[in-house]
Structure formats: C-alpha cells, structure tokens
MIDOSE-1310 file (N, C-alpha, C; in nm, 2 decimals, decimal comma, always signed):
residues 279
mnpl	+0,08/-0,12/+0,00/+0,00/+0,00/+0,00/+0,09/+0,12/+0,00; +0,04/+0,23/-0,06/+0,12/+0,35/-0,07/+0,05/+0,46/+0,01; +0,14/+0,54/+0,09/+0,08/+0,64/+0,17/+0,04/+0,76/+0,08; -0,07/+0,82/+0,12/-0,11/+0,95/+0,05/-0,06/+1,06/+0,14
shag	+0,06/+1,10/+0,12/+0,12/+1,20/+0,20/+0,05/+1,34/+0,20; +0,08/+1,42/+0,30/+0,03/+1,55/+0,30/+0,07/+1,63/+0,18; +0,19/+1,62/+0,14/+0,24/+1,70/+0,02/+0,17/+1,65/-0,11; +0,15/+1,52/-0,12/+0,09/+1,47/-0,24/-0,05/+1,50/-0,25
aivp	-0,12/+1,52/-0,13/-0,26/+1,56/-0,13/-0,28/+1,70/-0,15; -0,19/+1,79/-0,10/-0,21/+1,93/-0,10/-0,21/+1,98/-0,25; -0,12/+1,93/-0,33/-0,10/+1,99/-0,46/-0,23/+1,97/-0,55; -0,29/+1,85/-0,56/-0,41/+1,84/-0,64/-0,52/+1,92/-0,58
iicf	-0,53/+1,93/-0,45/-0,64/+2,00/-0,39/-0,63/+2,15/-0,43; -0,51/+2,21/-0,42/-0,49/+2,35/-0,46/-0,52/+2,37/-0,60; -0,47/+2,28/-0,69/-0,50/+2,29/-0,83/-0,65/+2,29/-0,86; -0,72/+2,20/-0,79/-0,87/+2,19/-0,80/-0,93/+2,32/-0,76
llfs	-0,89/+2,38/-0,65/-0,95/+2,50/-0,60/-0,92/+2,62/-0,70; -0,80/+2,62/-0,75/-0,76/+2,73/-0,84/-0,83/+2,73/-0,98; -0,84/+2,61/-1,03/-0,88/+2,60/-1,17/-1,02/+2,54/-1,19; -1,09/+2,51/-1,08/-1,23/+2,46/-1,10/-1,32/+2,58/-1,11
pgsl	-1,44/+2,56/-1,16/-1,53/+2,68/-1,18/-1,56/+2,75/-1,06; -1,56/+2,68/-0,94/-1,59/+2,74/-0,81/-1,47/+2,81/-0,76; -1,48/+2,86/-0,64/-1,37/+2,93/-0,58/-1,36/+2,89/-0,43; -1,26/+2,93/-0,36/-1,25/+2,90/-0,22/-1,37/+2,95/-0,14
ssvs	-1,43/+3,06/-0,19/-1,54/+3,12/-0,11/-1,66/+3,03/-0,12; -1,66/+2,94/-0,22/-1,78/+2,85/-0,24/-1,77/+2,73/-0,15; -1,65/+2,70/-0,10/-1,63/+2,58/-0,01/-1,66/+2,62/+0,13; -1,76/+2,57/+0,19/-1,79/+2,61/+0,33/-1,87/+2,49/+0,40
wtpi	-1,86/+2,49/+0,53/-1,93/+2,39/+0,61/-2,03/+2,46/+0,70; -2,14/+2,40/+0,72/-2,24/+2,45/+0,81/-2,28/+2,35/+0,92; -2,27/+2,38/+1,05/-2,31/+2,28/+1,15/-2,46/+2,25/+1,14; -2,49/+2,12/+1,15/-2,63/+2,08/+1,14/-2,67/+1,99/+1,26
gpgg	-2,59/+2,00/+1,37/-2,63/+1,92/+1,49/-2,56/+1,78/+1,49; -2,61/+1,69/+1,56/-2,74/+1,69/+1,63/-2,74/+1,76/+1,77; -2,62/+1,80/+1,81/-2,61/+1,86/+1,95/-2,57/+1,76/+2,05; -2,59/+1,78/+2,17/-2,55/+1,69/+2,28/-2,40/+1,71/+2,31
ggwi	-2,32/+1,61/+2,31/-2,18/+1,62/+2,34/-2,11/+1,49/+2,30; -1,98/+1,49/+2,33/-1,90/+1,37/+2,30/-1,86/+1,36/+2,15; -1,81/+1,25/+2,12/-1,76/+1,22/+1,98/-1,87/+1,16/+1,90; -1,86/+1,18/+1,77/-1,95/+1,11/+1,67/-1,86/+1,01/+1,59
pait	-1,87/+0,89/+1,63/-1,78/+0,79/+1,56/-1,83/+0,75/+1,42; -1,96/+0,77/+1,39/-2,01/+0,72/+1,26/-2,13/+0,79/+1,22; -2,15/+0,81/+1,08/-2,27/+0,86/+1,02/-2,31/+0,76/+0,91; -2,43/+0,71/+0,92/-2,48/+0,62/+0,82/-2,60/+0,67/+0,75
vagd	-2,60/+0,67/+0,62/-2,71/+0,71/+0,53/-2,77/+0,58/+0,48; -2,90/+0,56/+0,52/-2,97/+0,44/+0,48/-3,01/+0,44/+0,33; -3,03/+0,33/+0,27/-3,07/+0,32/+0,13/-3,22/+0,32/+0,11; -3,29/+0,40/+0,20/-3,44/+0,41/+0,18/-3,47/+0,53/+0,09
aart	-3,60/+0,55/+0,06/-3,64/+0,66/-0,02/-3,60/+0,80/+0,04; -3,61/+0,81/+0,17/-3,58/+0,94/+0,24/-3,44/+0,96/+0,26; -3,35/+0,86/+0,23/-3,21/+0,87/+0,26/-3,19/+0,91/+0,40; -3,25/+0,83/+0,49/-3,25/+0,86/+0,63/-3,11/+0,86/+0,69
vyva	-3,07/+0,95/+0,77/-2,94/+0,96/+0,83/-2,94/+0,92/+0,98; -2,85/+0,83/+1,01/-2,83/+0,79/+1,15/-2,69/+0,83/+1,20; -2,69/+0,88/+1,32/-2,56/+0,92/+1,38/-2,53/+0,85/+1,50; -2,41/+0,79/+1,51/-2,37/+0,72/+1,63/-2,29/+0,81/+1,72
cdvg	-2,32/+0,82/+1,85/-2,25/+0,90/+1,94/-2,19/+0,82/+2,06; -2,09/+0,87/+2,13/-2,03/+0,80/+2,23/-2,09/+0,82/+2,37; -2,17/+0,92/+2,38/-2,24/+0,95/+2,51/-2,39/+0,97/+2,49; -2,43/+1,00/+2,36/-2,57/+1,03/+2,34/-2,65/+0,92/+2,27
giyk	-2,59/+0,81/+2,24/-2,66/+0,70/+2,17/-2,68/+0,73/+2,02; -2,80/+0,72/+1,97/-2,83/+0,73/+1,83/-2,93/+0,85/+1,80; -2,89/+0,92/+1,69/-2,98/+1,03/+1,64/-3,02/+0,99/+1,50; -3,14/+1,04/+1,47/-3,20/+1,01/+1,34/-3,25/+1,14/+1,27
stdh	-3,23/+1,15/+1,14/-3,29/+1,26/+1,06/-3,35/+1,21/+0,94; -3,47/+1,25/+0,91/-3,54/+1,21/+0,78/-3,55/+1,33/+0,69; -3,48/+1,44/+0,72/-3,49/+1,56/+0,63/-3,35/+1,62/+0,60; -3,26/+1,52/+0,58/-3,12/+1,55/+0,54/-3,04/+1,64/+0,64
grtw	-3,07/+1,61/+0,77/-3,00/+1,67/+0,88/-3,05/+1,80/+0,93; -3,16/+1,85/+0,87/-3,22/+1,98/+0,92/-3,27/+1,96/+1,07; -3,33/+1,85/+1,10/-3,38/+1,82/+1,23/-3,34/+1,68/+1,27; -3,33/+1,66/+1,41/-3,28/+1,53/+1,46/-3,37/+1,48/+1,57
qikn	-3,38/+1,35/+1,58/-3,45/+1,29/+1,70/-3,37/+1,19/+1,76; -3,37/+1,18/+1,89/-3,29/+1,08/+1,97/-3,37/+0,95/+1,96; -3,30/+0,84/+1,92/-3,37/+0,71/+1,91/-3,29/+0,60/+1,99; -3,32/+0,61/+2,12/-3,25/+0,52/+2,22/-3,34/+0,42/+2,29
nglt	-3,46/+0,41/+2,25/-3,55/+0,32/+2,32/-3,50/+0,18/+2,31; -3,47/+0,12/+2,42/-3,42/-0,02/+2,42/-3,27/-0,03/+2,44; -3,20/+0,07/+2,41/-3,05/+0,07/+2,42/-3,02/+0,07/+2,57; -2,92/-0,02/+2,61/-2,88/-0,02/+2,75/-2,74/+0,05/+2,77
tyyv	-2,68/+0,08/+2,66/-2,56/+0,16/+2,66/-2,56/+0,26/+2,55; -2,52/+0,38/+2,57/-2,53/+0,49/+2,48/-2,40/+0,51/+2,40; -2,30/+0,43/+2,43/-2,17/+0,43/+2,35/-2,19/+0,35/+2,23; -2,22/+0,42/+2,11/-2,25/+0,35/+1,99/-2,13/+0,38/+1,89
qnia	-2,07/+0,28/+1,84/-1,95/+0,29/+1,76/-1,99/+0,30/+1,61; -2,09/+0,22/+1,57/-2,13/+0,22/+1,43/-2,27/+0,17/+1,41; -2,33/+0,20/+1,29/-2,46/+0,16/+1,26/-2,46/+0,11/+1,12; -2,52/-0,01/+1,10/-2,53/-0,07/+0,97/-2,68/-0,10/+0,94
ydpa	-2,72/-0,11/+0,81/-2,85/-0,13/+0,78/-2,86/-0,25/+0,68; -2,98/-0,31/+0,67/-3,01/-0,42/+0,58/-3,04/-0,36/+0,44; -2,96/-0,38/+0,34/-2,99/-0,31/+0,21/-3,12/-0,35/+0,15; -3,17/-0,47/+0,18/-3,30/-0,51/+0,13/-3,42/-0,46/+0,21
tpst	-3,39/-0,43/+0,34/-3,50/-0,37/+0,42/-3,43/-0,26/+0,51; -3,41/-0,14/+0,46/-3,34/-0,04/+0,53/-3,39/+0,00/+0,66; -3,51/-0,04/+0,70/-3,56/-0,01/+0,83/-3,50/-0,10/+0,94; -3,44/-0,21/+0,89/-3,37/-0,30/+0,98/-3,22/-0,25/+1,00
lyaa	-3,19/-0,22/+1,12/-3,06/-0,16/+1,16/-2,99/-0,25/+1,26; -2,86/-0,23/+1,26/-2,77/-0,30/+1,36/-2,68/-0,19/+1,42; -2,67/-0,19/+1,55/-2,59/-0,09/+1,62/-2,47/-0,17/+1,69; -2,35/-0,12/+1,66/-2,23/-0,18/+1,73/-2,20/-0,09/+1,85
trgg	-2,22/-0,15/+1,97/-2,20/-0,07/+2,09/-2,10/-0,14/+2,19; -2,06/-0,07/+2,29/-1,97/-0,14/+2,39/-2,05/-0,24/+2,46; -2,18/-0,23/+2,46/-2,26/-0,33/+2,53/-2,31/-0,45/+2,44; -2,25/-0,45/+2,32/-2,28/-0,56/+2,22/-2,36/-0,51/+2,10
vfks	-2,43/-0,60/+2,04/-2,51/-0,57/+1,92/-2,65/-0,55/+1,96; -2,71/-0,44/+1,90/-2,85/-0,41/+1,91/-2,91/-0,40/+1,78; -3,03/-0,45/+1,77/-3,10/-0,45/+1,64/-3,24/-0,38/+1,64; -3,27/-0,31/+1,54/-3,40/-0,25/+1,52/-3,46/-0,29/+1,39
tdgg	-3,59/-0,32/+1,40/-3,67/-0,35/+1,28/-3,77/-0,24/+1,24; -3,76/-0,13/+1,31/-3,86/-0,02/+1,28/-3,79/+0,11/+1,26; -3,67/+0,11/+1,20/-3,60/+0,23/+1,17/-3,55/+0,31/+1,29; -3,51/+0,23/+1,39/-3,45/+0,29/+1,51/-3,55/+0,33/+1,62
eswq	-3,68/+0,31/+1,59/-3,78/+0,35/+1,69/-3,76/+0,27/+1,82; -3,72/+0,14/+1,81/-3,69/+0,06/+1,93/-3,58/-0,03/+1,89; -3,51/-0,08/+2,00/-3,39/-0,16/+1,98/-3,40/-0,28/+2,08; -3,34/-0,39/+2,03/-3,33/-0,51/+2,11/-3,19/-0,56/+2,11
skrs	-3,14/-0,60/+2,23/-3,01/-0,66/+2,24/-3,01/-0,80/+2,18; -2,90/-0,83/+2,11/-2,89/-0,96/+2,04/-2,75/-1,02/+2,08; -2,76/-1,10/+2,20/-2,64/-1,15/+2,26/-2,62/-1,30/+2,25; -2,71/-1,37/+2,18/-2,70/-1,51/+2,17/-2,57/-1,55/+2,10
gfpp	-2,48/-1,62/+2,17/-2,35/-1,66/+2,12/-2,24/-1,57/+2,18; -2,27/-1,46/+2,23/-2,17/-1,37/+2,29/-2,16/-1,41/+2,44; -2,05/-1,37/+2,50/-2,04/-1,39/+2,65/-2,15/-1,32/+2,72; -2,19/-1,37/+2,84/-2,30/-1,30/+2,91/-2,25/-1,16/+2,96
enpy	-2,35/-1,07/+2,99/-2,32/-0,94/+3,03/-2,25/-0,95/+3,17; -2,15/-0,86/+3,19/-2,08/-0,85/+3,31/-2,11/-0,72/+3,38; -2,15/-0,72/+3,51/-2,19/-0,59/+3,57/-2,08/-0,49/+3,60; -1,95/-0,53/+3,58/-1,84/-0,45/+3,61/-1,76/-0,40/+3,49
hfsa	-1,78/-0,46/+3,37/-1,71/-0,42/+3,25/-1,78/-0,47/+3,13; -1,74/-0,43/+3,01/-1,81/-0,47/+2,89/-1,74/-0,60/+2,85; -1,81/-0,71/+2,85/-1,75/-0,84/+2,82/-1,72/-0,87/+2,67; -1,80/-0,80/+2,58/-1,78/-0,82/+2,44/-1,81/-0,69/+2,37
pvsd	-1,73/-0,58/+2,38/-1,76/-0,46/+2,31/-1,74/-0,47/+2,16; -1,84/-0,43/+2,08/-1,84/-0,44/+1,94/-1,80/-0,31/+1,88; -1,70/-0,31/+1,79/-1,65/-0,19/+1,73/-1,70/-0,16/+1,60; -1,74/-0,26/+1,52/-1,79/-0,24/+1,39/-1,88/-0,36/+1,35
ivvd	-1,97/-0,33/+1,26/-2,07/-0,43/+1,21/-2,10/-0,41/+1,06; -2,10/-0,51/+0,98/-2,13/-0,50/+0,84/-2,23/-0,61/+0,80; -2,31/-0,58/+0,70/-2,41/-0,67/+0,65/-2,37/-0,71/+0,51; -2,38/-0,84/+0,48/-2,36/-0,89/+0,34/-2,46/-0,82/+0,25
pqap	-2,42/-0,74/+0,15/-2,52/-0,68/+0,06/-2,59/-0,77/-0,03; -2,54/-0,89/-0,06/-2,61/-0,98/-0,14/-2,69/-1,09/-0,07; -2,65/-1,11/+0,06/-2,72/-1,21/+0,14/-2,74/-1,14/+0,28; -2,83/-1,05/+0,30/-2,84/-0,97/+0,42/-2,87/-1,04/+0,55
nivy	-2,90/-1,17/+0,54/-2,91/-1,25/+0,66/-2,78/-1,27/+0,73; -2,67/-1,25/+0,65/-2,53/-1,27/+0,70/-2,48/-1,14/+0,75; -2,44/-1,14/+0,88/-2,39/-1,01/+0,95/-2,26/-1,05/+1,02; -2,17/-0,95/+1,02/-2,04/-0,97/+1,08/-2,02/-0,86/+1,19
agig	-1,96/-0,90/+1,30/-1,94/-0,80/+1,41/-1,79/-0,82/+1,46; -1,72/-0,71/+1,47/-1,58/-0,71/+1,52/-1,57/-0,67/+1,67; -1,48/-0,73/+1,74/-1,47/-0,70/+1,88/-1,35/-0,60/+1,90; -1,38/-0,49/+1,96/-1,27/-0,39/+1,99/-1,32/-0,27/+2,06
vpra	-1,22/-0,19/+2,11/-1,25/-0,06/+2,18/-1,16/+0,04/+2,11; -1,21/+0,11/+2,01/-1,13/+0,19/+1,93/-1,06/+0,31/+2,00; -1,12/+0,35/+2,11/-1,07/+0,47/+2,18/-0,99/+0,42/+2,31; -0,95/+0,30/+2,31/-0,88/+0,25/+2,43/-0,76/+0,33/+2,47
ayep	-0,69/+0,38/+2,37/-0,57/+0,46/+2,39/-0,59/+0,59/+2,47; -0,72/+0,63/+2,47/-0,75/+0,75/+2,55/-0,81/+0,73/+2,68; -0,81/+0,60/+2,72/-0,87/+0,56/+2,85/-0,76/+0,51/+2,95; -0,76/+0,56/+3,07/-0,66/+0,52/+3,17/-0,64/+0,37/+3,18
gnfy	-0,52/+0,32/+3,15/-0,49/+0,18/+3,16/-0,56/+0,09/+3,06; -0,62/+0,15/+2,96/-0,69/+0,07/+2,86/-0,79/-0,03/+2,93; -0,85/+0,02/+3,04/-0,93/-0,07/+3,12/-1,03/-0,16/+3,05; -1,11/-0,09/+2,96/-1,22/-0,17/+2,90/-1,17/-0,27/+2,80
wqec	-1,05/-0,25/+2,74/-1,00/-0,35/+2,65/-0,93/-0,46/+2,73; -0,86/-0,42/+2,84/-0,79/-0,52/+2,92/-0,89/-0,62/+2,98; -1,01/-0,58/+3,01/-1,11/-0,66/+3,07/-1,20/-0,74/+2,97; -1,18/-0,71/+2,84/-1,26/-0,78/+2,73/-1,22/-0,93/+2,73
evkg	-1,33/-1,01/+2,72/-1,31/-1,15/+2,74/-1,29/-1,23/+2,61; -1,31/-1,16/+2,49/-1,30/-1,23/+2,36/-1,22/-1,15/+2,26; -1,10/-1,11/+2,30/-1,01/-1,04/+2,22/-0,98/-1,12/+2,09; -0,94/-1,04/+1,98/-0,91/-1,11/+1,86/-1,02/-1,18/+1,79
siyt	-1,14/-1,14/+1,81/-1,26/-1,22/+1,76/-1,35/-1,14/+1,67; -1,40/-1,21/+1,57/-1,51/-1,16/+1,48/-1,62/-1,26/+1,50; -1,74/-1,21/+1,51/-1,86/-1,29/+1,53/-1,94/-1,28/+1,40; -2,00/-1,40/+1,36/-2,09/-1,40/+1,24/-2,23/-1,45/+1,28
sndf	-2,32/-1,40/+1,20/-2,46/-1,45/+1,21/-2,52/-1,48/+1,08; -2,59/-1,59/+1,07/-2,65/-1,63/+0,94/-2,81/-1,61/+0,95; -2,86/-1,55/+1,05/-3,00/-1,53/+1,07/-3,04/-1,39/+1,11; -2,98/-1,29/+1,04/-3,02/-1,15/+1,06/-2,98/-1,11/+1,21
gehw	-2,87/-1,16/+1,26/-2,83/-1,11/+1,39/-2,89/-1,17/+1,51; -2,98/-1,27/+1,49/-3,05/-1,33/+1,60/-2,95/-1,42/+1,69; -2,86/-1,49/+1,62/-2,77/-1,58/+1,68/-2,63/-1,56/+1,62; -2,53/-1,58/+1,71/-2,39/-1,54/+1,67/-2,29/-1,66/+1,69
trvh	-2,19/-1,67/+1,61/-2,09/-1,77/+1,62/-1,95/-1,70/+1,62; -1,87/-1,73/+1,72/-1,74/-1,67/+1,73/-1,63/-1,73/+1,63; -1,56/-1,64/+1,56/-1,45/-1,68/+1,48/-1,32/-1,63/+1,55; -1,24/-1,72/+1,59/-1,12/-1,69/+1,67/-1,01/-1,78/+1,64
ntgi	-0,88/-1,72/+1,64/-0,76/-1,80/+1,62/-0,76/-1,86/+1,49; -0,80/-1,79/+1,38/-0,80/-1,84/+1,25/-0,72/-1,75/+1,16; -0,61/-1,68/+1,21/-0,53/-1,60/+1,13/-0,51/-1,46/+1,19; -0,61/-1,40/+1,25/-0,60/-1,28/+1,32/-0,54/-1,31/+1,46
ptda	-0,44/-1,23/+1,51/-0,38/-1,26/+1,64/-0,49/-1,26/+1,75; -0,47/-1,34/+1,85/-0,57/-1,36/+1,95/-0,58/-1,25/+2,05; -0,49/-1,15/+2,04/-0,50/-1,04/+2,13/-0,53/-0,91/+2,05; -0,56/-0,93/+1,92/-0,59/-0,81/+1,84/-0,72/-0,74/+1,87
miys	-0,72/-0,61/+1,85/-0,84/-0,54/+1,86/-0,89/-0,51/+1,72; -1,02/-0,55/+1,69/-1,08/-0,52/+1,56/-1,13/-0,38/+1,56; -1,08/-0,30/+1,47/-1,13/-0,16/+1,46/-1,24/-0,14/+1,36; -1,22/-0,20/+1,24/-1,31/-0,18/+1,13/-1,32/-0,30/+1,04
laid	-1,44/-0,32/+0,99/-1,47/-0,43/+0,89/-1,52/-0,37/+0,76; -1,49/-0,44/+0,65/-1,54/-0,40/+0,52/-1,56/-0,53/+0,44; -1,66/-0,52/+0,35/-1,70/-0,64/+0,27/-1,70/-0,60/+0,13; -1,64/-0,68/+0,04/-1,64/-0,66/-0,10/-1,78/-0,68/-0,16
snht	-1,84/-0,57/-0,21/-1,98/-0,57/-0,25/-2,00/-0,66/-0,38; -1,90/-0,69/-0,45/-1,91/-0,77/-0,57/-1,88/-0,92/-0,54; -1,79/-0,94/-0,45/-1,76/-1,08/-0,41/-1,77/-1,09/-0,26; -1,88/-1,11/-0,21/-1,91/-1,10/-0,06/-1,85/-1,21/+0,02
nilf	-1,78/-1,30/-0,04/-1,70/-1,39/+0,04/-1,57/-1,33/+0,09; -1,54/-1,21/+0,03/-1,41/-1,14/+0,06/-1,44/-1,03/+0,17; -1,37/-1,04/+0,28/-1,38/-0,94/+0,38/-1,24/-0,88/+0,42; -1,24/-0,76/+0,47/-1,12/-0,70/+0,53/-1,14/-0,66/+0,67
aats	-1,04/-0,66/+0,75/-1,04/-0,62/+0,89/-0,92/-0,53/+0,92; -0,95/-0,41/+0,97/-0,84/-0,32/+1,02/-0,83/-0,35/+1,16; -0,71/-0,38/+1,21/-0,69/-0,42/+1,35/-0,57/-0,35/+1,41; -0,56/-0,37/+1,54/-0,44/-0,32/+1,61/-0,31/-0,39/+1,57
kgvy	-0,32/-0,50/+1,50/-0,21/-0,58/+1,45/-0,19/-0,58/+1,30; -0,27/-0,49/+1,24/-0,25/-0,48/+1,09/-0,38/-0,51/+1,02; -0,37/-0,51/+0,89/-0,49/-0,54/+0,80/-0,49/-0,69/+0,76; -0,61/-0,75/+0,77/-0,63/-0,89/+0,74/-0,74/-0,90/+0,64
tssd	-0,73/-1,01/+0,56/-0,84/-1,03/+0,46/-0,88/-1,18/+0,47; -1,01/-1,20/+0,44/-1,06/-1,34/+0,43/-1,13/-1,36/+0,30; -1,11/-1,48/+0,24/-1,18/-1,51/+0,11/-1,28/-1,61/+0,13; -1,31/-1,65/+0,25/-1,41/-1,76/+0,28/-1,51/-1,72/+0,38
hgan	-1,57/-1,60/+0,36/-1,67/-1,54/+0,45/-1,63/-1,53/+0,60; -1,50/-1,50/+0,62/-1,45/-1,48/+0,75/-1,41/-1,60/+0,83; -1,40/-1,71/+0,77/-1,36/-1,83/+0,84/-1,21/-1,83/+0,87; -1,13/-1,78/+0,77/-0,98/-1,78/+0,79/-0,93/-1,64/+0,74
wtak	-0,82/-1,60/+0,80/-0,77/-1,46/+0,77/-0,62/-1,47/+0,74; -0,58/-1,37/+0,65/-0,44/-1,36/+0,61/-0,40/-1,21/+0,62; -0,28/-1,19/+0,67/-0,23/-1,05/+0,69/-0,20/-0,99/+0,55; -0,23/-0,86/+0,54/-0,20/-0,78/+0,42/-0,14/-0,65/+0,46
nngl	-0,01/-0,65/+0,50/+0,05/-0,53/+0,56/+0,17/-0,48/+0,48; +0,19/-0,53/+0,35/+0,30/-0,49/+0,27/+0,29/-0,34/+0,24; +0,38/-0,26/+0,28/+0,38/-0,11/+0,26/+0,33/-0,03/+0,37; +0,27/-0,09/+0,47/+0,21/-0,02/+0,59/+0,32/+0,00/+0,69
pdhh	+0,31/+0,10/+0,78/+0,41/+0,13/+0,88/+0,43/+0,00/+0,97; +0,54/-0,01/+1,03/+0,58/-0,13/+1,10/+0,49/-0,15/+1,23; +0,43/-0,04/+1,28/+0,35/-0,06/+1,40/+0,22/-0,13/+1,36; +0,17/-0,13/+1,24/+0,06/-0,20/+1,19/-0,07/-0,17/+1,25
ramg	-0,08/-0,06/+1,32/-0,21/-0,03/+1,38/-0,30/+0,04/+1,28; -0,39/-0,04/+1,22/-0,48/+0,01/+1,12/-0,62/+0,05/+1,19; -0,66/+0,17/+1,18/-0,77/+0,22/+1,25/-0,90/+0,21/+1,17; -0,90/+0,23/+1,04/-1,02/+0,22/+0,96/-0,99/+0,17/+0,82
lvin	-1,09/+0,11/+0,75/-1,07/+0,06/+0,62/-1,20/+0,07/+0,54; -1,19/+0,12/+0,42/-1,30/+0,13/+0,33/-1,26/+0,07/+0,19; -1,36/+0,02/+0,12/-1,34/-0,03/-0,01/-1,42/+0,06/-0,11; -1,35/+0,09/-0,22/-1,41/+0,17/-0,33/-1,52/+0,08/-0,39
padt	-1,65/+0,12/-0,38/-1,75/+0,03/-0,44/-1,75/+0,03/-0,59; -1,69/+0,13/-0,66/-1,68/+0,12/-0,80/-1,56/+0,04/-0,85; -1,46/+0,01/-0,76/-1,35/-0,07/-0,80/-1,30/-0,14/-0,67; -1,35/-0,26/-0,64/-1,33/-0,32/-0,51/-1,19/-0,37/-0,49
ntly	-1,10/-0,35/-0,59/-0,96/-0,38/-0,56/-0,89/-0,26/-0,50; -0,96/-0,15/-0,49/-0,90/-0,02/-0,43/-0,95/-0,01/-0,29; -0,85/+0,00/-0,20/-0,88/+0,01/-0,06/-0,81/+0,13/+0,00; -0,87/+0,19/+0,10/-0,81/+0,30/+0,18/-0,80/+0,26/+0,32
vtmw	-0,69/+0,28/+0,39/-0,67/+0,24/+0,52/-0,61/+0,36/+0,60; -0,67/+0,39/+0,71/-0,61/+0,50/+0,80/-0,53/+0,43/+0,91; -0,41/+0,49/+0,93/-0,31/+0,43/+1,02/-0,29/+0,52/+1,14; -0,27/+0,46/+1,25/-0,25/+0,54/+1,38/-0,12/+0,61/+1,37
aepg	-0,12/+0,73/+1,43/+0,01/+0,81/+1,45/+0,02/+0,84/+1,60; +0,13/+0,80/+1,66/+0,15/+0,83/+1,81/+0,16/+0,98/+1,83; +0,08/+1,04/+1,92/+0,09/+1,18/+1,94/+0,23/+1,22/+1,99; +0,28/+1,32/+1,93/+0,41/+1,37/+1,97/+0,53/+1,29/+1,91
sasw	+0,50/+1,20/+1,82/+0,60/+1,12/+1,77/+0,69/+1,20/+1,67; +0,82/+1,17/+1,67/+0,91/+1,25/+1,59/+0,90/+1,21/+1,44; +0,87/+1,08/+1,42/+0,85/+1,03/+1,28/+0,71/+1,00/+1,25; +0,66/+1,05/+1,14/+0,52/+1,04/+1,11/+0,49/+0,90/+1,05
qggv	+0,40/+0,82/+1,12/+0,37/+0,69/+1,07/+0,22/+0,67/+1,06; +0,15/+0,77/+1,05/+0,01/+0,76/+1,03/-0,04/+0,81/+0,90; -0,17/+0,85/+0,89/-0,22/+0,90/+0,76/-0,30/+0,79/+0,69; -0,33/+0,82/+0,56/-0,41/+0,74/+0,48/-0,32/+0,66/+0,38
ykst	-0,35/+0,53/+0,37/-0,27/+0,45/+0,27/-0,37/+0,39/+0,17; -0,32/+0,37/+0,05/-0,41/+0,33/-0,06/-0,35/+0,20/-0,12; -0,44/+0,11/-0,16/-0,39/-0,01/-0,23/-0,49/-0,02/-0,35; -0,43/-0,05/-0,47/-0,51/-0,07/-0,59/-0,51/-0,22/-0,64
dgg	-0,45/-0,31/-0,55/-0,45/-0,45/-0,59/-0,51/-0,54/-0,48; -0,61/-0,48/-0,41/-0,68/-0,56/-0,31/-0,60/-0,59/-0,18; -0,50/-0,50/-0,16/-0,42/-0,52/-0,04/-0,29/-0,59/-0,05
C-alpha cells in the first residue's frame, strides 16, 4: 500500500480549487447538529427513499434525521448503553438496523424507533465491565441474513490503563450471524492474532466472500466469509495499527486504510494509505 502524504494531497487540492469553476469562497461547512456532546464515531445514510441519516454518538446514543440533517430525533428506546461505535442497515430492508456498541449488538426492525439486544452466542453481560464490546458491524449486501461484528475498543488509547480493553473476554474475535443477527458464532484464532483489537470491517460488494479487517495488529483479509484470515501489511508502517478501512464500491480492488500516529512522535507513521491491488 502507498501512503497518501500531506504533500501529495495538497497539490491536487490546490489545483482543483484554483482551476475549478468554483472558488475558495464557495467551499464552506455549516453545522447541522445533532447537538449533545462527545464524539461522533459514525454517520450512516440508509438506502431508503428518504435517505435517512443515523448518527452514532459515544455518550448520546443514536440520532436520526429524515430531512437531510435539518432536524434530529434521539432514538435510544431499548438501548442499555449509549456508547455507539457504528450503525449498519439491511440493504433489502433499510428499516432493519444493527448498532455496534460497547454493550454488544443491538437490532432495530422499525427504523430505530426501538432496539433489542442480540447477545445469543456472545459472552454474558458483566456488571463491572463490557464483556464483548463491538467496534464495527457489516451486512452482506447480497445475502443480508449474514452479518459480521468485530470486537474492539477503538478509543482504548484515550482511557486510563486501557481498562475496557484489558477486561474484554473475547479479544481477537469476529462474530458471524446467518439469521439476521439473532444468533452469533465466534470466529477466533484463524489468522488474526488472538490479542488483536478489531477496529473496522469491510466487505467486497461484488464478491461478498471477501472481507477485510483493520486491527491493532494490521490489515487482514478473508476469502471464505470470515472463516480464515491472512495478513496484508505490505507497505504499511511497522506498527501495523490500522484504525479504519473502506473499499471503493466502483473498484473493489481499491482500498483505503487509516493508520494510527502516536501523538508527539518524531517520525510520522500515520495517515491514509491506498492499495489498488486488493491489499
């Protein structure tokens, strides 16, 4: 993978701004909420007619907008934890949603109006810590009964002693469901290090047997629906801490990975890396 360095990115951006029909004055951002506080780890736009927007928050739970972000409603009925890391939807039935939270997977079948915990196959809840924090969740776009969930605590580096991650009981795990998230099976010790934190999952929309995982130990790929995993770290920094990964839907051999950079580090080892050969 090749890094998209700051210098390499600045030049085309400046050229675009100088020679495009618009100007710098036409590029602006407007705050649209939803308010509250904390971080916003994810924004999901559903594939329904209204292009409904769902926002995941780390202290506020889930917000929903049906008017392109002009107004927002809190949709936390049934959630037992308001730390939501990501939201996925069923492409065949966009009102069916899955929330990845520190308290596990939650599912909604009514567009977020109500949520139900789906822990069958996960460790039981622990009153003192999160036994199976879910960092990301993806739905197979061709067979939406198949859902994948990764175990991780993406902001562990900002928490004293990494407490929530140290207490996690199922490190290095990805869970799969074949029945729309009702029951889950743990995939463990099949290529991804057993102490790895799963930060991000992505699925090839054209060949849905192929998945990618960005983890604290690097990027991994599976060609058999997540049963086995192989490292794909050629060209990435040696620390291998991959925070996020997306696949270009127009060309699924093109991947983008964001890499961690240690604050105050003398040598830059973070940023965005790109692969045009599937990793």
